[in-house]
C-alpha positions, 0 to 999 in steps of 0.5 A, spaced: 885 508 817 888 513 820 895 516 820 899 515 824 904 522 827 912 521 826 915 526 831 921 529 828 925 526 833 923 519 831 925 518 824 932 514 821 937 517 818 935 516 811 928 520 812 932 525 815 938 526 808 931 525 803 928 531 808 933 536 806 933 535 800 927 535 797 926 541 794 932 538 790 928 532 787 923 536 786 927 541 781 930 535 778 923 531 777 922 538 773 928 539 769 929 531 767 923 531 763 924 538 760 930 536 757 929 529 754 923 533 751 929 538 747 933 532 746 927 528 742 925 535 738 933 535 736 933 527 734 925 528 730 930 535 726 935 531 725 932 525 722 926 529 718 930 536 717 
Protein backbone atom coordinates (compact mmCIF):
# COMPACT_ATOMS: atom_id res chain seq x y z
CA UNK A 1 0.00 0.00 0.00
CA UNK A 2 1.40 3.38 -0.96
CA UNK A 3 1.30 6.26 1.46
CA UNK A 4 0.06 9.53 0.12
CA UNK A 5 2.30 12.52 0.74
CA UNK A 6 0.44 15.54 2.03
CA UNK A 7 1.77 18.94 1.13
CA UNK A 8 2.09 21.48 3.93
CA UNK A 9 -0.42 23.85 2.33
CA UNK A 10 -3.04 21.11 2.08
CA UNK A 11 -3.32 20.35 5.81
CA UNK A 12 -6.22 21.34 8.02
CA UNK A 13 -5.91 24.02 10.69
CA UNK A 14 -6.19 21.37 13.42
CA UNK A 15 -3.36 19.32 11.94
CA UNK A 16 -1.10 22.38 11.70
CA UNK A 17 -1.88 23.35 15.31
CA UNK A 18 -1.18 19.80 16.54
CA UNK A 19 2.11 19.85 14.65
CA UNK A 20 3.08 23.08 16.45
CA UNK A 21 2.43 21.60 19.92
CA UNK A 22 3.85 18.14 19.18
CA UNK A 23 6.85 18.48 21.51
CA UNK A 24 4.63 19.73 24.33
CA UNK A 25 2.34 16.72 23.93
CA UNK A 26 5.34 14.38 24.04
CA UNK A 27 6.55 16.04 27.24
CA UNK A 28 3.10 15.65 28.81
CA UNK A 29 2.95 11.97 27.79
CA UNK A 30 6.29 11.49 29.55
CA UNK A 31 5.61 13.51 32.71
CA UNK A 32 2.08 12.29 33.54
CA UNK A 33 3.05 8.58 34.05
CA UNK A 34 5.96 9.62 36.27
CA UNK A 35 3.62 11.75 38.42
CA UNK A 36 1.12 8.87 38.65
CA UNK A 37 3.90 6.49 39.72
CA UNK A 38 5.05 8.88 42.46
CA UNK A 39 1.48 9.29 43.74
CA UNK A 40 0.99 5.51 43.80
CA UNK A 41 4.20 5.05 45.79
CA UNK A 42 3.09 7.73 48.29
CA UNK A 43 -0.29 6.01 48.68
CA UNK A 44 1.35 2.61 49.23
CA UNK A 45 3.71 4.08 51.84
CA UNK A 46 0.76 5.63 53.68
CA UNK A 47 -1.21 2.35 53.60
CA UNK A 48 1.62 0.02 54.67
CA UNK A 49 3.93 2.45 56.45
